[in-house]
C-alpha positions in Angstrom: 94.7 105.7 123.4 94.6 102.1 121.9 98.6 101.5 120.5 98.9 101.1 116.8 99.4 97.1 117.5 96.3 96.7 119.2 94.5 98.7 116.5 95.6 96.3 113.6 94.5 93.4 115.3 91.0 94.7 114.6 91.7 95.8 111.1 92.2 92.6 109.7 90.2 89.5 109.8 91.5 86.3 110.8 88.9 83.9 109.3 89.8 85.5 105.9 92.0 82.7 105.5 92.4 78.8 103.1 90.8 76.2 105.7 93.1 75.4 108.8 94.9 78.4 109.0 93.8 82.3 110.5 95.4 85.1 109.4 98.1 87.7 111.2 98.6 90.7 110.0 101.9 91.4 108.4 105.1 93.5 109.8 108.0 94.7 109.3 111.0 92.5 110.9 113.8 93.5 108.5 113.8 90.1 106.3 111.3 89.2 103.8 108.2 88.4 106.4 106.7 85.4 103.8 109.2 83.3 105.0 107.3 83.4 108.1 104.2 82.1 106.5 102.9 78.3 107.3 101.7 78.3 103.6 104.9 79.5 101.9 105.3 75.8 99.8 101.6 76.4 98.6 102.1 79.8 97.5 104.9 78.9 95.4 103.8 75.9 93.8 100.5 78.4 93.5 98.5 74.8 92.2 95.2 75.9 90.5 95.7 79.3 91.3 96.2 78.6 95.5 97.4 82.3 95.5 94.8 84.3 93.7 92.3 82.1 95.9 93.9 82.8 98.9 95.2 86.4 99.2 97.5 88.0 101.9 98.3 91.1 99.8 96.5 94.1 100.4 96.1 95.2 97.0 93.4 93.7 94.4 94.7 91.5 91.2 92.6 91.0 87.8 93.6 88.0 85.9 93.5 88.0 82.0 90.3 86.2 82.2 88.2 89.5 84.1 88.3 88.0 87.7 89.5 89.9 90.5 90.7 88.3 94.2 91.5 90.4 96.9 91.0 90.2 100.4 87.8 91.9 102.0 89.6 93.4 104.5 92.3 94.7 102.4 95.0 94.4 104.9 98.2 92.3 104.1 98.9 89.3 106.2 100.4 85.8 106.7 98.5 82.7 107.3 99.6 80.6 110.2 98.3 77.2 111.0 95.7 76.7 113.7 97.0 74.9 116.1 94.9 72.8 119.5 
């Protein structure tokens, strides 16, 4: 049987991330996991609705203009920088 951590690797879309980053499944670590996200400063700044266009949360958000933003995989993630 596959354990949950191995299964989770197949449930989220790593490619559903801003350019230069990949999505990593959010896991409980006993503190605010957002501190581990490599785009936290962009999220806090939220210039040009950055957070809406680069969703990390599993739920849909509808703006007052009627635009819906979501993650295609429906999972909560943090974004990690792609390193070479």
